[in-house]
LOGU-5224 format. One record per residue: x, y, z of N, C-alpha, C in turn; residue in three letters. Coordinates in steps of 0.2 Angstrom, whole numbers, plus 5000, padded with zeros to 4 digits. Layout:
<recs>
XYZXYZXYZALA ...
</recs>
This chain:
<recs>
509051315069508951385069509651425070MET 509651475066510351505066510451545072PRO 511051515075511451555081510951545087GLY 510451495088510051495093509851435094ARG 509851405101509551345102508851355105SER 508451295104507751305108507751295115ASP 508251265118508451265124508551335128GLY 508851375125509051445127508351475127MET 508051475122507251515121506851485127LEU 506951425128506451395133506551415140GLY 507351435142507451455149507551525150THR 507551565145507651635146507151665151ALA 507351715155506951745160506751815156ARG 506051825156505751875153505551935157ILE 505751995155505452055158505052095153GLU 504452105155504052145150504152225149ARG 504152245143504152315142503652335138GLY 503552395135503052425131503052395124ASN 503652415121503752405114504252335113GLU 504852345115505352285114505452265121MET 505452195122505652165129506352155129HIS 506652155135507352135136507452075140GLN 507752025137507851955140508551965143THR 508651945150509151955154509751925151ALA 510351955150510951925147510851905140GLY 510351935136510351915129510251975125SER 510151965119509952025114509152045116ARG 509052115114508252125115507852085112PRO 507152075114506752035111506052065110SER 505652035106505052075104504452035107ASN 503852045104503252015107503251945106HIS 503551915101503551845100503851805106LEU 504151835111504551805116504051765121ILE 503451775121502951755125502651695121HIS 502851675115502451615112502751555114GLU 502351505111502651435113502951395106SER 502751425101502851395094503751415093SER 504051355091504751355091504851415085PRO 504551405079504651455074504651525076TYR 504051545080503951615082504451635087LEU 504651585092505251595097505851615093LEU 506051575087506651585083506651655081SER 506151695080506151765078506051815083HIS 506051795090505951835096506551875096ALA 507051875094507651915095507851955088HIS 507451955084507551995078507452065080ASN 507852115077507652185078507052205075PRO 506752165071505952185069505452175075VAL 505152225076504652225082504052175080ASN 504152115080503652065078503152065083TRP 502452055081501952035085501751965083TYR 501351925087501051865085500351895083PRO 500051855078499351875076498851875082TRP 498551925083498051935088497852005089GLY 497352015093497052075094497452145095GLU 498052125100498552185101498752215094GLU 499052165090499352195083498852225079ALA 498252195078497752205074497452285076LEU 497352285082497152355085497552405084SER 498252395085498752445084498752475077ARG 498652425072498652445065498052485063ALA 497452465066496852505065496952575068ARG 497252575074497252645078497752685075ALA 498252665072498852705070498752715062GLU 498252675059498152665052498852655048ASN 499052605051499752575048499552515044LYS 499852505038499852435035500152385039PRO 500052315037500252265041500752225036ILE 501352205039501752165035501652095039PHE 501352045035501251985038501751925034LEU 502151905039502651845036502351785039SER 502351735035502051665038502551605035ILE 502751565040503251515038503151465043GLY 503651425044503651365048504351345051TYR 504451305056505151295059505551265054ALA 505351215050505851175046505951205039ALA 505651265038505751295031506451335030CYS 506851305025507551335024507551395022HIS 507051425018507151485015506851535020TRP 506351515024506151565030506751575034CYS 507251535035507851555039508351595035HIS 508351575028508751625025508451695025VAL 507851705024507551775024507651815031MET 507551765035507751795042508451825043GLU 508951785041509651805041509751865037ARG 509551865031509651915027509251985027GLU 508751975029508252035030507952055037SER 507752005041507452015047507952025053PHE 508652015051509252035056509452105053GLU 509252125048509552185044509252245048ASN 509652285052509352345055509052385052GLU 509352405046509052455042508352435040GLN 508252375037507552345035507152345041ILE 507352325047506952315053506752385055ALA 507252435055506952505057506352535053ALA 506452515046505952545042505252505043LEU 505252435044504652405046504452425053LEU 504752435058504552455063504252535063ASN 504552565060504252645058503652645054GLU 503552605049503052615044502452555045LYS 502652505048502152445047502052415054PHE 501452375055501452335060501652255058VAL 502152235060502352165058502152115062SER 501852065058501552005062501851935059ILE 502051895064502351825062501851775064LYS 501751735059501251675059501651605058VAL 501551565062501751495061501151455057ASP 501251445051500751415047500451345050ARG 500851315054500551245057500151265063GLU 500251315066499851345072499251375069GLN 499151405064498651435061498451425054ARG 498251365052498151345046497651395042PRO 497151415046496651455043496951525040ASP 497451555043497651615041498151595035ILE 498551545036498951525031498551515024ASP 497951475024497551465019497251525016HIS 497051575019496751635017497251675013ILE 497751685016498351735012498751685007TYR 498751625008499051585001498551594995MET 497851594997497451604992497551664988THR 497651724992497751784989498451784985PHE 498951754988499651754986499651724979THR 499351664979499351634972498951664967GLN 498451694969497951734964498351794962ALA 498751834966499051894964499751874960MET 500151824962500751814959500751744954THR 500351714955500351644951500751594954GLY 500951604960501351544963501251564971GLN 501451514975501451514982502051484985GLY 502051484991502651454995502851495001GLY 503351465004503551495011504351505012TRP 504451565014504051605018503551655014PRO 502951655017502551705012502551775015MET 502551815010502551895013502051925010SER 501551955014500951985012500852055015VAL 500752105011500652165014499852185015PHE 499652205020498852205021498652275023LEU 498152295022497752355024497652345032THR 497452395036497252385043496652335043PRO 496252335038495652295038495752225035GLU 496452205035496752135033496652115026LEU 496552165022496552145014497152165011LYS 497452105007498152115004498052164998PRO 498652194998498752244992499452234988PHE 499852184992500452164988500652094992PHE 500852044987501051984990501651954987ALA 501951904990502551864987502751814992GLY 503351784991503651734995504251754997THR 504851724996505551734998505751804993TYR 506051844996506351904993507151914995PHE 507551914991508251934994508252004997PRO 508852025001508852085004508852144999PRO 509252134994509352184989509152164982ASP 509152204978508952194970509452144967ASN 509252094964509752054961509352004955GLN 509751994950509451954945508851964943HIS 508652034942507952054940507452044945GLY 507552024951507152014957507252074962ARG 506652104964506752164968506952144975PRO 507352174978507452154985506952184990GLY 507052144996506452155001506552235004PHE 507252265005507352325007506952375002GLY 507052364996506652404991505952404991TYR 505652344991504952334992504652364998ILE 505052365004504752395009504752465009VAL 505252495006505352565006504752595000THR 504652564994504252584990503452564992GLU 503352514996502652514998502552565004LEU 502952575008502852625014502752695010ALA 503052715005502952775002502352774999SER 502152724995501552714992500952724996ALA 500952685002500452685006500352755009TYR 500852795011500852865014500652915008ALA 500752905002500552944997499852934993GLU 499752874992499152844988498752794993ASN 498652814999498252765003497552755000ARG 497152794998496552784995496552734990SER 497052744985497052694979497252634981GLN 497652624986497952554988497352524991ILE 496952564996496352524999495852514994VAL 495752554989495152534984495452464980GLU 496052464978496352404975496352344979SER 496452354985496352294990495652274991ALA 495252324990494552304992494252264986ASP 494552284979494352254973494652184972ALA 495252174974495552104975495152064980ILE 495052084985494652044991494052024988TYR 493552074985492952054982492952004977ASP 493452004972493451954967493651884970GLU 494151884975494351824977493751784982ILE 493451834986492951804990492351784986TYR 492251814980491651784975491851714973ARG 492551714971492751654969492751594974HIS 492951604980493051554985492351534988VAL 491851574987491151554989490751534984ASN 490951534978490551504972490351434973MET 489651424972489451364973489251334966THR 489551284965489551254958488851204957GLY 488751184951488151144950488251084952ASP 487851044955487950974957487850924951THR 488150864951488150814946488150754949THR 487950694946487950634948488650614950PRO 488750584956489450554958489550484954VAL 490050474950490150414947490850394945ASN 491050344943491750314942492050354936GLU 491750394932492050434927492550484931SER 492350514937492750554940493450524942MET 493450454944494150424945494450424939LEU 494150404934494450394928494850454924THR 494450514925494650574923495250594927ALA 495250594933495850604937496450564936ALA 496450504936497050464935497350474928VAL 496850484923497150504916497450564916SER 497250614919497550674919498250674923TYR 498150644929498850644932499350604928LEU 499150554925499650514921500050554915MET 499750604914500050654908500550684911ARG 500550694917501150734921501750684924SER 501550614923501950564926502750564922PHE 503150554927503850554924504050484924ASP 503950454917504150384916504850364917HIS 505250414916505950394917506250384924ALA 505950434928506250434935505650404940ASN 505050404938504450394943504250464946GLY 503650464948503350524951502950564946GLY 502650614950502250664946502550734945ILE 502650754939502950814938503650814937GLY 504050874937504750884936505050914943THR 505650934942505950974948505651034949ALA 505651054956505651014962505050954962PRO 505250904964504750844964504550824970LYS 503850824972503550804978503350734978PHE 503250704984503050634984502450614981PRO 501950654983501150644980500950584983HIS 501050564989500650504991499950484990PRO 499550534991498850524989498650504982MET 499050544977498950534970499250454969GLU 499750434972500050364970499550314973LEU 499250334979498750294983498150284978SER 497950334974497350344969497550294963LEU 498250294961498450254956498350174958PHE 498550164964498450094967497750074966LEU 497350114969496550104970496250094964ARG 496450144958496150134953496350074949TYR 497050054949497249994946496949944948GLY 496749934954496449874957495649874954ARG 495449934955494749934952494649924945ARG 495049944941494949944934495349884931SER 495849854934496249804932496749824927GLY 496849894927497349914922497949914925ASP 498449874924499149874927499549934926LEU 499349984921499750034920499850084926THR 499350084930499350124936499750094942TYR 499650034943500050004947500750004946LEU 501049994940501650004938501950084939LEU 501550124937501650184939501850204946ALA 501450194950501450194957502050164960ALA 502250094958502850064959503450094957GLU 503450124951504050164948504250224953LYS 503750254955503850314960504050294966ALA 503650244969503850214976504550194976LEU 504850154971505450124970506050184970GLN 505850224965506250284964506450324970GLY 505850344975505950374981506350334986MET 506250264986506550224991507350214990ALA 507550224984508250224982508550284981GLN 508150334982508550404981508750434987GLY 509050494986509250534992508650564996GLY 508050564993507550594997507350545003ILE 507550485002507550435008508150435011TYR 508050435018508750435022508950365023ASP 509350345019509650275018509850245024GLN 510150275029510350245035509850255041ILE 509450305041509150325046508350315046GLY 508150305039507450295038507150365038GLY 506550375035506150435035506250465028GLY 505750515026505850545019505850625021PHE 506350645016506350725016505750755013ALA 505750825013505050855011504950835003ARG 505550854999505450844992506150844989TYR 506150824982506750814980506850884975SER 507450914975507550974971507750954964THR 507750894962507950864956507450814954ASP 507450804947506850754945507050674947ALA 507750664949507850594950507850574957LYS 507550614962507450594968508150594972TRP 508650624969509350614972509550674978LEU 509350744976509550794981508950824984VAL 508850794991508250824994508250894997PRO 507650914998507650985003507650945010HIS 508150955014508250905019507750895025PHE 507350945025506850955031506450885031GLU 506150865036505750805037505150825041LYS 504650815038503950825041503550765043MET 503250775049502850715051502350695047LEU 502050745043501450725039501650695033TYR 502250705030502450675024502550605025ASP 502950585031503150515032502550475034ASN 502050505038501550465040501050445033ALA 501050495029500650485022500950435018LEU 501650445017502050395013502050325016LEU 501950315023501950245026501250215023VAL 500750255024500150225021500150195014THR 500450245010500550215003500950155002THR 501450155006501950095005501650035008TYR 501150045013500849985015500449955010VAL 499950005007499549985001499949934996GLU 500549974994500849944989501049874991ALA 501349864997501449795000500949745000TYR 500349775002499749725002499649694995GLN 499649744989499649724982500049674980ILE 500749694981501349654978501749614982THR 501649624989502049584993502749594993GLU 503049644990503749664989504049684996ASN 504449644997504749655005505149725005LYS 505349754999505649825000505049875003LEU 504449875001503949915004503849905011TYR 503949845013503849835020504349855025ARG 504949845022505549875025505449955026ASN 505349985020505250055021504750075026ILE 504150045026503750055032504050045038VAL 504349995039504649975046505150035048ARG 505550045043506150095045505850165046ASP 505350185041505150255042504750265049THR 504350215051504050205058504550215063LEU 505050175062505550175067505950245068ASP 506050285062506250345062505750395066PHE 505150385065504650425069504650415076MET 504750355078504750335085505350355089LEU 505950355084506550375088506750445088ARG 506450485083506750555083506150605083GLU 505450585083504950635082504350615088MET 504550575093504150555098504250595105THR 503650625107503650655114503650605119ASP 503950615125503950565130503150545133PRO 502650595132502050585132501650545128GLY 501950535122501550495117501350535111GLY 501450595110501250645105501850635100GLY 501750665094502250665089502450735087PHE 503050745086503350815085503150835077TYR 503250895075503050915069503550905064SER 504150915065504650925060505350925062ALA 505850905058506550915058506750965053LEU 507151015055507451065051507951035045ASP 507951075040508451055035509051075036ALA 509251125041509951145042510151125049ASP 510851115049511151115056511751165055SER 511951195061512551245061512451295054GLU 511851305053511651355048511751335041GLY 511851255039512151235033511551185032VAL 511151195025510751145024511051075022GLU 510751025025510950955024511550925028GLY 511850975032512550955034512550885039LYS 511950885042511950825046511850755042PHE 511750765036511550695032512050675027TYR 512550725026512950695020513750685022VAL 514050645017514650615020515150625015TRP 515850635018516350635013516750565013SER 517150545008517450475008517950475013THR 518250525016518750515021518350505028GLU 517850525028517350515035517150435035GLU 516950425029516650355028517250305029MET 517850315027518450275027518550255035LYS 518550315038518750315045518250275049GLU 517650285048517150265052517050185050ILE 517050165044516850095042517450055041LEU 518150075041518650035041518649985035GLY 518849925036518749875031518149865027SER 517549895030516949885026516849935022ASP 517249985022517150045017517050035010HIS 517549995007517449995000516749964997GLU 516549915000515849884998515249925000ALA 515249955006514750005008514650065004VAL 515350095002515350154998515150134991ALA 515250084988515050064982514350054982GLN 514050024987513350014988512950074988TYR 513250124991512950194992513150254987TYR 513550224983513750264977514150334980ASN 514550324984515050364987515550374983VAL 515750444981516350454977516750514980THR 517350524978517850574981517550644979ALA 517250644973517050714971516350734975GLU 515950674976515350684979514750704974GLY 514150714977513550734973513150794976ASN 513450824981513150884984513650934987PHE 513850974985514351024987514950984990GLU 515250944986515850904988515750854993GLY 515150844995514950785000514550734996LYS 514350674999513850624997513250615000ASN 512750624996512050604998512050524996ILE 511850485001511850415000511250394996LEU 511350354991510750334987510950274983HIS 510450234981510550174977510450184970LEU 510850144966510850144958510950064956THR 511050054950511249994947511849964950LEU 512350014951512949994954512849954962GLN 512349984965512149954971511949874970SER 511549864965511349794964511949754962GLU 512349784958512949744955513449734961ARG 513449774966513849754973513549704976THR 512849714976512549654980512549584977ARG 512449584970512549524966513349494967ASP 513749534967514449514968514549484974LYS 514349514980514449484987513949434989LEU 513349444986512849404989512449434994GLY 511749404994511349444999511549435006ASP 511749385009511949375015512549415018SER 513049415014513649455016513449525015GLU 513049555010512949625008512449645015MET 511949605017511549625022511949635029ASN 512449595030512849595035513249655036ALA 513549675030513949735029513549795030LEU 512949795027512549855028512349865035LEU 512149805039511949815046512549835050ALA 513149815049513749845053513849915050ARG 513749925044513949995042513450045043GLY 512850025043512350085045512350105052ASN 512450045056512550055064513050105065GLN 513650095062514250135063514050215061LYS 513850215055513650275052513150315056LEU 512650285060512150315063512450335070MET 512950295073513250325078513650375077ALA 514050385072514450435070514050505069ALA 513450495065513050545064512650575070ARG 512550535075512250555081512750605086ALA 513350605084513850655087513850715084LYS 513550725078513450795075512950835078ARG 513050895076512450945079511850935075VAL 511350915078510650895075510350955072ARG 509950945068509450995066508951015070PRO 508651075071508251085076507551045075LEU 507351015080506750985081506051035082THR 505651035078505051085080504651035084ASP 504651045091504350985095503651015097ASP 503351065092502551075093502251015091LYS 501650995094501250935093500650965090ILE 500550945084499950965080499450895079VAL 498950915082498450855083498250825076THR 498150865071497950835065498450785062SER 499150805062499650775059499750705064TRP 499550715071499650655075499050605072ASN 498550635070498050585067498350535061GLY 498650575057499050545051499550495053LEU 499950515059500450465061500050405065ALA 499450425068499150365071498850315066LEU 498650335060498450285055499050255052SER 499550285051500250255048500450205054ALA 500550215060500750165065500250105065LEU 499550115064499150055064499250015057CYS 499250045052499350005046500049975046LYS 500550015049501249975049501249915054GLY 500849915060500749855063500349805060PHE 499949815056499549765053499949725047GLN 500449765044500749715039501449695042ILE 501649725047502349695050502149645057THR 501649655060501549615066501949645071GLY 502249695071502749725076502449765081GLU 502349735087501849765093502149845095LYS 502749855094502949925096502649975091ARG 502349965086501950015082501250015084PHE 500949965087500349965090500449995097LEU 500949985101500950015107501050085106GLU 501350115101501450185100500850215098ALA 500450175094499850205092499350215098ALA 499250175102498850165108499050225113ILE 499750235114500050285118499850355115ALA 499850365109499750425105498950445106ASN 498450395106497750395107497650415114ALA 497950385118497850405126498050465127GLU 498650485124498950555125498350605122PHE 498150595117497650645114497050655118VAL 496750595119496150595123496250625130ARG 496850615133496950635140497150715140ARG 497550735136497950805136497550855131GLU 497350825125497150865120496450885119LEU 496050835121495350835121495050855127PHE 494850925127494650955134493950995133ARG 493550965137492850995137492550995131ASN 492650935127492350925121492650965115GLY 493250995116493551025111494250995109ILE 494450985103495150955102495651015100LEU 496151015104496651065103497051055097THR 497151115094497551105087498251095088HIS 498551135092499351135093499451135101ALA 500051105102500151095109500951095110TYR 501251135115501951135116502051155124ARG 502451115127502651135134502051145139ASP 501551105138500951115142500451175140GLY 500651215134500251265132499751245126VAL 499151255127498651225121498551295117HIS 498551275111498251335106497551345107SER 497251405104496551415105496251405098GLU 495551395099495251375092495151315090GLY 494651295086494451225083494551225076GLU 494951175074495051165066494751095064PHE 494451095058494151035055494750985054LEU 495351005052495850955050495950915056GLU 495950935062496050895068495450845069ASP 494950865069494350815069494350765064TYR 494550785058494450735053495050695052ALA 495650715053496250665053496250625059TYR 496050645064496150605070495550555071TYR 494950575068494450525067494650465063LEU 494950485057495250425053495650385056ARG 496150415061496650375064496250335069GLY 495750355073495450315078495050255075LEU 494850265068494450215065494950155064ILE 495550175061496150125060496350095066ASP 496350135072496550095079496050045081LEU 495350065080494850025082494949955078TYR 495149955071495249895068495849865069GLU 496349885074497049865075497149845083SER 496849875088497049865094496749795097ASP 497249755097497049685099497349675107ILE 497549735110497749725117497249725122THR 496649755120496149755125495449775123GLY 495149835126494549865124494649915118ASP 494549885113494549925106493949975105ASN 493449955109492849985108492850065111ASP 493350075115493450145118493650185112ARG 494050165107494150205101493550215097TRP 493150175097492550185093492150245097LEU 492150245103491750295107492150355106GLN 492750365106493150425105492950445098PHE 493050405093492850425086492150455086ALA 491650425089490950455089490950525091ILE 491350535097491350595100491650655095ALA 492150635091492350685086491850695080LEU 491650635078491250645072490550685074ALA 490350685080489750725081489950795081ASP 490550815080490750895080490650915072LYS 490650865068490650885061490150925058ALA 489550925061488950975058489151045059PRO 489551055065489751125066490151155060GLN 490451115057490951145052490651145045PHE 490051135044489651125037489251195036THR 489251205029488751265027488051225026ASP 487551275023486851245022486851195016ALA 487351195012487451145007487751075009ASP 488151085014488551015016489251025015GLY 489551085013490251085011490551115018ARG 491251095018491551095025491951165025PHE 491851195031492351255032492951225036TYR 493451265037494051255040493951265048LEU 493451315050493351325056492551325058ARG 492351315064491651295066491251355065PRO 491451415065491051475065491451535062ASP 491151585061491551655059492051675065ASN 492651695062493151715067493251795066GLN 493251825072493351905071493951925068PRO 494451875068495151905066495251875059ASP 494751855055494851825049494351865044LEU 494551875038494251915034493651875030ILE 493751815030493151775028493251705031PHE 492751655031492751595034493051545028ARG 493651515029493851485023493651415023PRO 493651385016493551315015494151295011LYS 494351235011494851205007494651135005GLU 494451134999494251074996494751034991GLU 495251064990495751024985496351014989THR 496750954988497250934991497850974990ASP 498250974995498951014994499450954996GLY 499850985001500350945003500050895009ALA 499450925011499050875015498350865012LEU 497950815014497350805011496850845013PRO 496350865009495850915011495450895017ALA 495450925022495150905029494350885027PRO 494050915023493350895022493150835019GLY 493650825014493750755010493850695015SER 494350705019494550655024493850645029VAL 493550705031492950695036492450655032MET 492250665025491750635021491850565021LEU 492550545020492650465019492550435027LEU 492850475032492750445039492050435041ALA 491550485039490950485041490550425037LEU 490750405031490450355027490650295030LEU 491250285033491350215036491150215043LYS 491150275046490850265054490050255053LEU 489750275047489050255047488850185046HIS 489450145043489250075042489450035049ARG 489950065053490150035060489550045065VAL 489250115065488750125069488050125067THR 487950125061487250135058486950195060GLU 487250245062487050315064486850345057LYS 486250355056486050375049486250455048LYS 486350485053486550555052487250565050GLU 487650515050488450525048488350505040TYR 487950455038487850435031487550495027GLY 487050525030486750585027487150645026GLU 487550655031487950715031488550705026LEU 488750645025489350625020488950625013ALA 488450605012488150605005488050675003GLU 487650715008487650785007488250825004ARG 488750805008489350845006489650815000GLY 489650754998489850734992489450764986LEU 488750764987488350804982488650874981ARG 488750904986488950984987489550994982ALA 490050954983490650964979490650924973ILE 490150894971490150844965490350894958SER 490050944958490150984952490851004952GLY 491251024958491951044958492350974956GLN 492050914959492450854957492450844949LEU 491850854947491850844939492350884935ALA 492450944938492850984934493550984935ARG 493750964942494350964944494550904948TYR 494450844945494550784949495250764951PRO 495750784947496450774949496750814955SER 496350864956496550904962496150894969GLY 495750834968495350824974495350744975MET 496050724976496150644976495750624982THR 495850654987495550624994494750614993THR 494550664990493750664989493650604985ALA 494050584980493850534976493950464980LEU 494350464985494350404990493650394992PHE 493350444994492650444997492150424991ALA 492250454985491850424979491950354979VAL 492550334978492650254977492350214983ASP 492350244989492050204995491250194993TYR 491050264991490250274991490050234985TYR 490450214980490150184974490350104974LEU 490750084979491050014979490549974984SER 490649904983490249864987490549874994ASP 490049864999490249885006490449815009LYS 491049805011491349745014491449755021VAL 491149715026491249715033491549645035GLU 492049645039492349585041492249595049ILE 491849545052491749545059492049485062VAL 492449485067492649435071492549435078ILE 492349375081492149365088492549315090VAL 492949325095493349275099493949315102GLY 494349265105494949285108495549255106GLU 496149275108496749235107496949225100GLY 497349175100497749165093497249155087GLU 496749115087496349105082496049175080PRO 495849225084495649295082496149325078ARG 496749325081497349365079497549335072ASP 497549275071497649245064497149275059LEU 496549265061496049285057496149365054MET 496349405060496449475059497049485054LEU 497549445055498149445051497949435043ARG 497549385042497349365035496949425032GLU 496549465037496149515033496649585032ALA 497149595038497549655037498049645031TRP 498249585029498749585024498449605017LYS 497849595016497549605009497449675008ARG 497449695001497349754999496549764998TYR 496249795003495549805003495349865005MET 495449925001495449985004494750015007PRO 494249975004493549995006493249945012ASN 493649905014493349855019493349895027ARG 492949865031492849885038493049825042LEU 493349825047493549775052493249795058ILE 492849745062492649755069492749685072ALA 493049695078493149625081493049635089PHE 492849585092492749585099492849515103ALA 492949515109493049455113492349415114GLY 492349385120491649345121491049395122ASP 491249455124490649505124490749545118LYS 490149555115490149595108490249665110PRO 490549705105490649775106489949815105GLY 490049885105489449925104489149925097SER 489549905092489349915085488749865084SER 488249895080487749845077487949785073PRO 488549795071488849735068488949685071LEU 488849685078488949615082488349595084PHE 487749615082487149595084486949525081GLU 486849475086486649405084487349375083GLY 487849395085488549365084488949365090ARG 488649325096488949325101489349255100GLY 489849245106490249195106490149145112ASN 489649105111489449065118489749005118THR 490148975113490448915114491248915114ASP 491448975115492148985115492548985108GLY 492148965103492548965096492549025092ARG 493149045090493149105086492749105080THR 492349155078492049155072492149215068ARG 492249205061492449255057491949265052GLY 491549325051490949335047491149385041TYR 491049375035491149415030490549435026LEU 490349505026489849525023489949575018CYS 489549575013489549615007488949645007ARG 488849715007488149755006487649725011ASN 487849715017487449695022487149625021SER 487449585017487349515016487849475018VAL 487849435023488349395026488449315025CYS 488949295024489049215024489049195031THR 488849125031488949095037489649095040LEU 489649095047490349105050490849055049PRO 491449075047492049035046492249015053ALA 492348955055492648925061493448915062LEU 493648925056494348905056494748965052SER 495348965053495749015050495848995042VAL 495848935041495948915033495248925030GLU 494648915033494048935030493949005029GLU 494149045034494149115034494549145028PHE 495149115027495649135022495249125015ARG 494949065015494649055008494149095007LYS 493649115012493149165011493449235008ARG 493949255011494249325010494549325002LEU 494849265001495049264994494549264989SER 493849244990493349254986493049324985GLU 493249374989493149444989493349474983VAL 
</recs>
């Protein structure tokens, strides 16, 4: 964050005032100074009299009949910082906002419902969306003007923010009734659209075929990935390629997924020395990233690389999984076991400064190893990013490896990366958004479990268990799952994404925890799943919130995937799986009703609903359950055989001498101390395998 450290914000002494608050020994502060979100706190000393979203601000807008300026962003958003420096620190713009508007700041990660509602309007009104999101509302919360980033002054045919604020203030003062009428008309049209109920249609495999065929039209066969610059990783879509390729036997989709996964792994979007992926690439070749690192991107990508490794056994994918998880443990882990949200793109106000290198720096750091390491990472005197170098791999990297041999090259890289990491650690770090978002922690929980399954490295399982214990202890209070948490402060309200994502993570932990009583995770999962009906409408479609909220203009749904998987779709798949584990018919009925409710939309727009298609694939596929009863090495070896195979629709249940609570253990006790492995398809089971070799043979026949 420009000119301000999180530590300073956290330790400042606050004295309350009516309009603007004064922090002792610092600049004046506004109403955001009392918030816990690092993003909101970063704006707490702007001259704009920001309010957080809440009754105080909304009541003031109604009482004074003032329009609202709503600005939505997040801590790791580069252009949010730019707009802050250019416009929100501008005294003239701030004075106009303070006089004519009620200005509200929202952290989109803290309030995904508000973000979703006003992103819907922004995209409908402008044809595009993004952050910072800039929306002007009537006191009744209905938008009449929307956009994203605006420069401070008119330039290159784009209106400046100062001009926009001036014009909108005049228009509202002089033509208020027309603006209100227009806002009402926009609201009515969008409300009708988002609440439209489509016809239902049979759920079938053609939905999968239509989705992958459509996505393949946008595939970049030269560089890998979907679409052009700026290029996002699209982990769910790549997982769909892997899944459909296995289902159909068409290698086209496996090869496409591998092209993208290898391109990202070799590009600058991947941190070659520290592990972890940036948010997206600004170019088509995966070279120049937008340097922010998000927890959810890395967690989702780990899952896709795990699947690719299970199919191909390519060690590159396993290495990416290991190094990305190590990055998450090293740089995004709270001492209590939670995971932080993001790392900023900027340090010292400069995008990417923390991650790029000059040839002089690398010579000084690497000494005699410099030439080979620089060649491997394609470092040049002129650089590839503002005179510096983003490390990446090309054919030259392979030629360097071939010249030196694997053994020598690996030793050089081990020494070189260690030295570069040590040197980088001395730089000013990008800001860490240390807010803990429960839903994203659910994605991280899944990634850790799947990473443990293919690497066997216990630190990943231990981190997963610590996370689940932290969430159950600190964030699941009185039967309600907290959405966001920081410095002991819990956010208010319940969100579908927290229950859905964390439920999925708990199912993965139930299938992974070999350290003790894994049945406790099944019980936690059941407690979360039992909340699902509170989020559904009469047809079975999922809302983002459990009931109508007085501060929202409508109750939002989100059924298409974006940067994150649609929460309702994640819930559908989790309920289908939990139904098989528990035989609780209400879970299966709720999931089937939900699939029917969105079937018409799935038929019309399958490529935008990838996560729902995972539920469709599971629903249509043979149901494979693996049940292992026993303890010690034989059990763990059988589990390893199951974990290493790509079987996306399988379920695993295991227990020691005493069977777990799942009905899958009925009649499957362990009376003679021998480990038994059962393989069931569509509720028809084979005789138990009594050896690892026999169990491996049975799995190979699936």
